[in-house]
C-alpha positions in Angstrom: -16.6 -4.9 13.0 -18.8 -8.0 13.2 -18.9 -10.9 10.9 -21.6 -13.5 10.2 -20.8 -17.0 11.1 -21.1 -19.2 8.0 -21.7 -22.8 7.4 -18.8 -23.5 5.0 -17.7 -26.5 2.9 -14.3 -27.9 3.8 -11.1 -27.0 1.9 -10.2 -29.6 -0.7 -6.7 -30.5 -1.9 -7.8 -29.5 -5.4 -8.6 -25.9 -4.1 -5.0 -24.8 -3.7 -4.0 -24.7 -7.4 -6.8 -22.6 -8.6 -6.5 -20.2 -5.7 -2.8 -19.9 -6.3 -3.6 -18.9 -9.9 -6.2 -16.4 -8.7 -3.5 -14.8 -6.5 -1.2 -14.7 -9.4 -3.8 -12.8 -11.4 -4.5 -10.5 -8.5 -0.9 -9.4 -8.3 -1.2 -8.0 -11.8 -3.2 -5.2 -10.2 -0.4 -4.3 -7.8 0.3 -0.9 -9.5 -3.2 -0.1 -10.9 -6.1 -0.9 -8.6 -5.6 1.7 -5.9 -7.7 2.6 -3.9 -9.5 -0.7 -4.5 -8.0 -4.0 -3.3 -6.1 -6.3 -5.7 -8.4 -9.2 -6.6 -8.2 -12.2 -8.9 -10.8 -14.8 -9.8 -10.7 -18.3 -11.5 -13.7 -20.3 -12.5 -13.2 -24.1 -12.6 -15.6 -26.6 -14.0 -15.0 -30.3 -14.5 -11.4 -29.9 -13.4 -10.6 -27.3 -16.1 -10.4 -23.5 -16.0 -13.5 -22.1 -17.6 -12.7 -18.4 -17.1 -10.5 -16.0 -15.2 -10.0 -12.4 -14.5 -8.5 -9.7 -12.3 -9.4 -6.2 -11.2 -7.3 -3.6 -13.1 -8.7 -0.1 -12.3 -11.1 1.4 -9.8 -14.4 1.9 -11.5 -13.9 -0.9 -14.0 -15.3 -4.4 -13.7 -14.3 -6.5 -10.8 -12.4 -9.8 -11.1 -15.5 -12.0 -10.7 -17.5 -10.3 -13.5 -14.5 -10.5 -15.9 -14.1 -14.2 -15.2 -17.8 -14.8 -15.6 -17.8 -13.0 -18.9 -14.9 -15.1 -20.1 -16.6 -18.4 -19.0 -20.0 -17.7 -20.5 -22.4 -20.6 -20.1 -19.6 -22.7 -18.6 -19.9 -20.7 -15.4 -23.1 -22.7 -14.5 -22.2 -25.3 -12.0 -18.6 -24.1 -11.7 -16.5 -23.3 -8.6 -15.4 -19.7 -8.3 -12.0 -19.1 -6.6 -11.7 -15.5 -5.5 -8.8 -13.9 -3.5 -11.3 -11.7 -1.6 -14.9 -12.1 -0.5 -17.2 -11.0 -3.3 -18.8 -7.6 -2.7 -22.5 -7.4 -2.0 -23.1 -3.7 -2.2 -23.5 -1.1 -4.9 -20.3 0.9 -5.3 -18.8 2.2 -8.6 -19.8 -1.2 -10.0 -22.8 -3.6 -9.2 -22.5 -6.3 -6.6 -20.4 -9.3 -7.6 -22.6 -11.6 -5.5 -25.5 -10.9 -7.8 -23.4 -11.8 -10.8 -22.3 -15.1 -9.3 -25.8 -16.1 -8.3 -27.3 -15.2 -11.7 -24.5 -17.2 -13.5 -25.4 -20.3 -11.5 -22.1 -21.1 -9.9 -22.3 -24.0 -7.5 -19.5 -23.1 -5.1 -17.5 -20.0 -4.1 -14.1 -20.3 -2.4 -12.5 -17.0 -1.2 -9.1 -16.8 0.3 -10.2 -14.2 2.9 -13.2 -12.2 4.1 -13.5 -8.6 3.0 -12.5 -6.3 5.9 -14.8 -3.6 4.5 -17.7 -3.3 7.0 -20.1 -3.0 4.1 -19.2 -6.5 3.0 -17.5 -8.5 5.7 -19.3 -11.9 5.9 -22.4 -10.5 4.2 -21.2 -11.3 0.7 -20.7 -14.9 1.6 -24.0 -15.1 3.5 -25.8 -13.8 0.4 -24.3 -16.5 -1.6 -25.1 -19.2 1.0 -28.7 -17.9 1.1 -28.9 -18.5 -2.6 -27.9 -22.1 -2.2 -24.2 -21.7 -3.2 -21.7 -23.5 -1.1 -19.0 -21.2 0.4 -15.6 -21.6 1.8 -13.0 -19.2 3.4 -9.5 -20.3 2.5 -7.1 -21.7 1.4 -4.0 -19.3 1.1 -5.5 -16.7 3.5 -2.1 -15.4 4.6 -1.0 -14.9 1.0 -4.2 -13.0 0.2 -3.8 -10.8 3.2 -0.2 -10.0 2.2 -1.4 -8.8 -1.2 -3.6 -6.0 0.3 -2.0 -4.8 3.6 -3.1 -1.2 3.0 -6.7 -1.9 2.2 -7.0 -4.2 5.2 -5.3 -1.7 7.6 -7.4 1.2 6.4 -10.7 -0.8 6.8 -9.8 -2.2 10.2 -8.1 0.7 11.9 -8.8 3.9 9.9 -5.2 4.3 9.1 -3.1 3.5 6.0 -0.3 0.9 6.0 3.0 2.8 6.4 6.3 1.6 5.0 9.4 3.5 5.9 12.1 3.3 3.2 15.7 4.1 4.2 19.1 3.7 2.5 22.0 3.2 4.8 25.7 2.3 4.9 26.8 -0.9 6.6 27.4 1.2 9.8 23.8 2.5 9.7 24.5 6.0 8.3 22.1 7.8 6.0 24.0 10.9 5.2 27.5 12.4 5.8 27.8 15.0 8.5 27.6 17.7 5.8 24.3 16.3 4.7 25.5 14.8 1.5 23.7 11.6 0.7 23.7 10.9 -3.0 24.1 8.1 -3.6 24.2 5.7 -0.7 22.5 2.8 -2.4 23.0 1.3 -5.8 21.2 1.9 -9.0 19.5 -1.5 -8.6 18.2 -0.5 -5.2 16.9 2.9 -6.5 15.0 1.0 -9.2 13.5 -1.2 -6.6 12.4 1.9 -4.7 10.6 3.1 -7.8 8.5 0.0 -7.7 7.7 0.7 -4.0 6.6 4.2 -5.0 4.5 2.8 -7.9 2.4 0.6 -5.6 1.9 3.3 -2.9 -1.0 5.7 -2.6 1.1 8.5 -1.3 4.8 9.3 -0.6 5.4 11.3 2.7 8.5 13.3 3.4 9.5 16.2 5.6 10.3 19.8 4.9 13.9 19.2 5.9 14.3 16.6 3.2 12.8 19.0 0.6 15.1 21.8 1.7 18.2 19.5 1.6 17.6 17.4 -1.5 14.8 19.0 -3.5 13.4 15.6 -4.4 10.8 14.8 -7.1 9.1 12.0 -5.2 7.5 10.7 -8.4 7.4 7.4 -10.2 9.9 7.5 -13.1 8.9 4.1 -14.6 6.9 3.6 -17.7 4.1 1.1 -18.4 6.5 -1.4 -19.9 8.4 -1.5 -16.5 5.3 -2.5 -14.5 3.3 -5.7 -14.7 -0.4 -5.2 -15.3 0.0 -2.1 -17.5 -0.4 -2.0 -21.2 2.2 -0.2 -23.4 1.3 3.5 -23.6 -0.9 3.5 -20.4 -0.2 6.2 -17.9 1.6 5.2 -14.7 -0.4 6.3 -11.7 1.4 8.9 -9.7 1.0 8.7 -5.9 0.3 11.8 -3.9 3.3 13.7 -2.6 2.8 14.8 1.0 5.2 17.1 2.7 5.1 17.4 6.5 5.9 21.1 6.9 4.7 22.5 10.2 5.9 26.1 9.5 5.6 26.2 5.7 9.3 26.2 4.9 8.9 24.5 1.5 10.1 26.8 -1.2 7.5 27.7 -3.9 10.1 26.7 -6.5 10.5 23.2 -5.0 10.8 20.6 -7.8 7.9 18.4 -6.6 5.5 21.4 -6.9 6.0 21.6 -10.7 5.4 17.9 -11.5 2.1 16.3 -12.6 -0.1 14.9 -9.8 -1.1 16.1 -6.4 1.2 17.7 -3.8 -0.2 18.2 -0.3 1.6 20.2 2.3 0.6 19.3 5.8 1.2 22.3 8.1 0.3 23.9 11.4 0.6 27.5 10.1 -2.3 29.4 8.6 -2.9 28.4 5.1 -4.0 31.9 4.1 -0.7 33.5 5.2 1.6 35.1 2.6 3.7 32.0 2.5 0.7 29.7 2.3 -0.8 31.7 -0.6 2.6 31.6 -2.5 2.7 27.8 -2.1 -0.9 27.4 -3.2 -0.1 29.6 -6.3 2.8 27.2 -7.0 0.5 24.2 -7.1 0.4 22.9 -3.6 -2.7 21.9 -1.7 -2.3 23.1 1.9 -4.0 21.3 4.8 -3.8 22.7 8.3 -3.5 20.2 11.2 -3.5 20.7 15.0 -0.1 21.1 16.6 1.4 18.1 18.5 4.5 19.3 20.4 4.9 22.2 17.9 4.7 19.9 14.9 2.1 18.3 12.7 0.1 15.6 14.5 1.2 12.5 12.4 -1.7 10.4 13.7 -4.2 13.1 12.5 -2.4 13.2 9.1 -2.6 9.4 8.7 -6.3 9.4 9.6 -6.8 12.2 7.1 -5.0 10.2 4.3 -7.0 7.1 5.1 -10.3 9.1 4.8 -9.1 10.0 1.3 -8.7 6.3 0.5 -5.0 6.2 0.8 -4.1 2.5 1.4 -0.3 2.3 1.4 2.0 5.1 2.5 5.7 5.2 1.7 7.6 7.3 4.2 10.8 8.7 2.5 12.4 11.1 4.9 15.2 11.9 7.2 16.0 10.6 10.7 13.9 13.1 12.6 10.5 12.5 11.0 11.3 8.8 10.7 12.1 8.7 14.4 8.8 10.5 15.3 6.8 8.1 13.2 8.5 5.1 14.7 8.1 6.1 18.3 4.4 7.0 17.6 3.8 3.4 16.4 2.8 4.6 12.9 5.3 2.5 10.9 4.1 -0.9 9.9 7.2 -2.0 7.9 10.8 -0.9 7.5 12.5 -1.3 4.1 16.2 -0.7 4.5 18.7 -0.8 1.7 22.1 -1.5 3.2 25.1 -0.6 1.0 28.5 -2.3 1.5 30.5 0.7 2.6 31.2 2.7 5.7 30.5 6.4 6.3 32.0 6.9 9.7 30.7 7.8 13.2 30.3 11.4 12.4 27.6 10.7 9.7 23.9 10.8 10.4 22.0 7.8 11.7 18.8 6.0 10.5 16.5 7.4 13.2 16.6 10.2 15.7 15.4 8.5 18.9 16.1 10.6 22.0 15.6 9.0 25.3 16.9 5.6 24.5 19.5 5.3 27.3 19.2 1.8 28.6 19.0 -1.6 27.0 15.4 -2.0 28.0 14.5 1.0 26.0 15.5 -0.7 22.7 12.9 -0.9 20.0 12.7 -4.6 18.8 12.4 -5.4 15.1 11.3 -8.6 13.5 13.2 -9.5 10.3 10.8 -10.8 7.7 12.9 -10.9 4.6 16.5 -10.2 3.5 17.7 -10.4 -0.1 20.4 -9.0 -2.3 19.5 -6.1 -4.7 22.5 -5.5 -6.9 25.4 -5.0 -4.5 23.1 -4.0 -1.6 21.1 -5.9 0.9 17.3 -5.2 1.2 16.0 -5.8 4.7 12.2 -5.9 5.4 11.4 -5.6 9.1 8.5 -5.0 11.4 8.8 -2.8 14.5 7.8 -4.4 17.8 7.0 -2.7 21.1 9.8 -0.9 22.9 
């Protein structure tokens, strides 16, 4: 992806406050905008906010147009602070660059360039060509952290993958018998619901379906999630089961719930088992085998092609280990409960072949905080 080099105005000390407000507005779209990025916009004229807005739903007006409508004539000569480079192409809505030019804004400050190849640098260049001063930054890192999935999908053709695990203090995810309810606290499970709500899809394995019969849905209401109005429907992420041999029972709970359930398999989708699952409500997709199992890289690329930005991997140690060693996990979210389950219990990851210290997989700890009685660790895998 190439970007146009722009002549930009310098960042001013007075730019940080309005951009922080724009980011605050953008976060309201955390649970609604998918597959679009979360974007906020603030218009400032003569040191005061003239209008502001944020993007709520794909297909509805973008943040810039909402802010311009709120500002009216006061937009002329104003500075627009936007968390993402304004779009310059016709998608589900008209280009925001045209709206900014027509409104007569004098300056546009965006926190980051749009990684979408249809926009990257071109939106700012269109504004500059119209005589509008442009600036990239401040608060670029904060803006990037708001849309990790959209950025990853645009830059690499893969979604951003979080792996969620609940473990005891000695790193166990289930007893030797397979019993695992509940390792983490009610507060941690509520936090997981919010992770689900921001995700495009939840991915699990057939073994987890067989052992736990999970629902893998969002069980929150509009009043539980910022950005939704009372009575609005909560968006349900896709449920994706990695099931190479079609072992998922047609009576599995997740097949009877509203929303889309995809079964990624290597077996023939028109087999007797496949037809039974289709009749039960599943969408079957056949992938090439990779060591007798679904090729996870191909699955991730398939999900990205369907505009899946953020993936939440909720599964057992085998599939989690395969994803980790394949380099497909971008972030680990581990809820560590203050109890011990013993050395006979099951571990976090199945990682065969790690025999020497140099084989270790390094992790970078980004955040740790208390959730009820548990600790929530956010980590990024390094290269092993």
